[in-house]
ZATIMAR-886280 format. One record per residue (C-alpha): x, y, z; residue in one letter. Coordinates in steps of 0.1 Angstrom, whole numbers, plus 5000, padded with zeros to 4 digits. Example, Ala and Ser with C-alpha at 12.3 -4.5 7.8 and 13.67 -1.06 7.14 Angstrom:
// residues 2
512349555078a 513749895071s 
// end
This chain:
// residues 489
769985853988m 771585953955k 769786223936s 768986013905p 767385743927q 765286013945a 764186163912q 762985823900q 760885773931i 759486123928l 758686063891d 756885743901q 754885923927a 753786183902r 752785923876r 750685733902l 748986063911l 748286193876y 747785863858e 746185633883k 744585823912a 742686103894m 738986083891v 736886233863k 733286333866i 731386473836n 734686493817g 736486703844q 739086593870y 737486653904v 739886483929g 741486143936t 740585803950v 741685723985a 743685433973a 744685323938i 742884993931p 745084703922q 742284483907s 738784513895d 737584433930h 736384743948h 737884753983d 735284894006l 735085273999n 738685333990y 737885413954t 735685703965e 736686063966v 737186164002f 737386534012i 739886454040r 742186254018d 742086513991n 743386794013v 747086724005p 746086653969v 744486993965m 747487163982i 749886993959f 747787083928l 747687453939l 751487443942l 751687303907q 749287573894n 746687303885e 744087533899t 741187423876e 741087083893i 740987243927v 738087463917q 736187163903n 736686983936f 735387283956l 732387313933e 731386953934i 731586953972c 729287253972l 726787073950t 726786793976l 726387014006q 723486854024s 719987004019e 718086764042t 717386774079f 719186694102p 722386714082t 721587044065y 724787234055g 727386954061i 729786844034f 729986474027p 732686244039t 733086114004s 731386083970f 731485853940v 729885843906e 727485543902t 727085323871e 724085543862n 726385853862h 724785993894e 726786123923l 726385923955k 727486103987a 728185964021d 727086184050y 727685904075g 724785684064q 727185424048r 730185464071a 731285184095i 729685294128g 727485544110r 729485844121v 729586164100c 733086304093s 732986654109v 736486734097d 735286714060a 732987014066s 735687204084l 738287154057w 736187294028w 736287664038p 739987624045i 740787484011l 738487743995a 740388024012y 743787884001y 742487853966y 741388213965v 744588343980q 746788133957r 744988223925t 743688563933g 740288453921n 738088663943e 735388663917a 734788293924w 734588363962a 731988643956r 729588423936q 726288383954t 726388003955h 729788013972v 728688263998q 725488074004l 727487764010g 729487954036l 726288074053q 724987724055k 728287604069f 728387874095l 724887804106n 726087464116l 728587624140i 727187964151l 723987864170h 722887824206p 723887504223v 723687354258f 727287444265r 729087764273d 732487644259a 733287774223p 734487424213t 732687194189l 731186884205f 731386574184v 730886194188p 733685934189d 735385884155g 734286204138a 737586294121f 740686114108m 740485884139i 737285744126d 736785454149r 736085434187p 739285574204m 737685774233d 737986094212v 734386204217w 733586554232g 735986824221a 738986654205p 741886874196l 741986804159e 738386924155i 738987234176q 742087344156t 740287274124l 737287474137l 739687764143y 741087744108g 737687704093a 736188004110l 739188214101k 738888104065s 735188154063a 735488504078a 738188584052g 735888474024l 732888664038l 735088974041l 735988954004i 732388983994d 731389244020l 734289464010k 733289423973g 729889543982k 731289854000g 729989734034y 731289874066s 729989904101s 729790284097h 727990274064n 724390394067d 723490274032h 720790004034p 721789654023f 719789354014d 718989084040s 721588844026f 724389104031t 723189184066v 723288814075e 726888794060q 727889084083s 726188924113h 727988594107q 731288764102f 730988944135d 729888614152l 732888434137s 735388684148v 733988684184d 733888304184w 737488284172l 738688504201k 736888294226k 738087964210l 741788054210r 741588184246t 739887864257y 742287634239l 745387804253l 743887804288k 742687444289h 744587254263y 748187394263w 750487234289i 754187234298n 756087124329c 755187434349n 751487414340i 751387044349v 752887124384q 750187394388t 747487154378l 748686894403r 748287134432r 744987284424r 742087234448p 738987034436t 735287064443e 735287444437q 732087634430y 731587974415g 732988194388e 736388234405e 737087854405a 740687784392s 739887414386n 736987474362e 736687114350h 737186964385n 740186764374v 741786544401h 745486494404t 745186124398e 744086184362t 747486344353i 749686054340p 753286004352n 754685964317w 754286334312l 757486404332q 759786244306d 757486334277w 757486714284l 760986744298g 761687094311d 761187284278r 758487094258g 754887184254g 751787074235y 748087094232l 746386794250i 743986574232g 740686674249n 739186844279i 736086704295r 734586744329t 736886554353g 738486364323r 741186544304p 742886344277d 746586404279f 747486194249r 749486374222f 747786394188f 750186484160s 747886634135l 745986854160g 749287004173n 750587064138c 747387244128l 747587444160g 750887574149a 749987614112i 746787814120f 748488014148d 746387884177v 749687864195t 752088154197s 755588144182l 757088074216a 754687784221q 755487654187q 759087634196r 758187444228s 756187204205f 759187154183f 761387084213r 758886824225l 759086654190v 762886664191l 762986514226n 760586234216n 761486164180q 762285804189r 758585764196e 757086004171l 759285934141c 761185614148a 761285414116q 758385584099m 757185934106p 754686034120l 752985854149r 749385964150i 748985974187c 750885874219h 750685674240p 748385394228p 745385264247l 746284934262k 744784644282d 741484744300d 741585094283d 741784934249w 738984684257r 736584934272s 737385244250k 737685084216t 735184814221g 737684534215f 738584684181d 741284454166r 742184714139k 743184944167n 745284714188l 748084904206p 750685044182w 748284984153c 746285194129y 744885494148h 745985364182n 749585494180a 750185364144g 752585554121h 751185754092w 753485894065p 750786124053c 751086334084l 754686424081f 754186714057w 751986894082f 754986904106l 757287024078v 754887314071v 754587404108a 758387434111v 758887624079l 756087874086r 757587934121h 760888004105s 759388254080c 757488444108h 759988434136s 762688634118h 765488474137y 767188134139g 766687904168t 768387594181v 764987414177e 764787524140y 768287394132a 767587064149e 764187034134m 765787094100g 767986784106n 764986584117l 763086674086i 765886594062r 766586254080n 762886154078n 762586274042y 765286014035e 763285754054v 760185824033l 762085804001l 763685474011r 760685294026r 757485414009l 758185273974p 759584953989k 756384904008h 753984993979k 753085333993w 751285184023a 748585364041e 750085324076y 752585124096f 752284934129d 754484854158g 756285064185p 758685194159t 756485194128g 758584924111f 755784684101w 753384764073v 749984804088g 748084474092q 745084604072q 746984884054s 745984954018r 748684983992s 749185283969y 747385513992q 746985843975t 747786074005w 750885864012t 752085933976i 751186303977v 752586344012g 755986253999l 755586503970l 754686773995l 757586704017v 759886723987h 758387043975h 758587224008f 762187104016t 763787093982e 761887313958v 760487623977n 760287634015p 758687984013d 755587823998d 754787734034a 753488084037l 750487994015m 748987844047f 748788194063d 745188274074l 743988624083p 744988734117s 742488794145l 743589154146q 743089214109s 739689054110l 738589264140h 739589584123q 738389494088a 734889644088l 735489914114h 
// end
């Protein structure tokens, strides 16, 4: 596409974002609607401000130095952190200003299916950490109400449960895939977000603890609030170590690991069991042979007793790379898998949300006959342009940290450029659709909303990271486990 045409499309995207999507509360911009309304008729809750949908918006605003809006968003989310049992400490899925100028938040009590969005609570500390790192505004992070919000969030995670695993157990539909799709238990996206959220929360706690002169060797007495901060910091670091070890042991697969899994004994008892979840060979699908090839690797969708979910989930794997759950070598295996399967994952609209779709009896029993999630539709292997920028960031971060070129990186560069052209060509033509259906993502989604904000901003982010400043992918760096472990010692 010629540069003037591309510039016109990018200018249109910016106008839609700044002139149509932005929401003001009490005279201040605080975020964007999920989809820009095309009439006075309010379409379900798409005119509300969703934490999940505003993640790319806040990232883009930070890149544009529109930091005041980001702080306003973080602050209003803090004021809406639940104060009532049993949802104490969670952040809302969405919020809206009523006609009486009151804020109305949704903690799951208004959602279809009445499920709370767990990912909304996990994204808040991550965005807060990115804001502080990008702006240098550590004074904001050290404010009591911010640190108190972090404590309430961590109390949701760091408590005794009826499970030994360090993963976070959630109901079906508790994240971007917000309808029944057999993603209950420990779905990958929640676990990678948990890893990023705990890293971010520990980093924000550390800023305040260091500001107070706290260290594990300091005999000076500190108030109970600071002692609790230190306790939560230590718990977070310990949890992070266990979580990463668990995810790499039980979620990461490649062709060699699959062959080992197929030959493991079952019905083992005791601490030395190699088949801890008693997985039978018959649960390992045959499509993995072609999907993995001899060099591909990825984090599977879920692990449950006797029932691993080998589906590939795009966002969870991208976040696993961005937050460094996976090593640099594993990230290259992930990129190789994407390259080998780009006809499925990218096709005519990047990026397929998961693969393969639930079909036939699986679709009927596991989605509850959900016609929105027919095979190749919506969250059941539909194509979501808002996801592509996550893959771009994963590739660029890897390039910055690996310090040497790879065949995978060169080929991924071509994939990114080609699919950027697809986004430029197809998104404005199809009115910035929310998602696309069909095996190749050619059809506009049957129930897709037009002028979806994260579709618009997703293109702007891909443009920024590919054409403006690829090094800005480093803004997604979180503190390393080693640095956190050594920080107060």
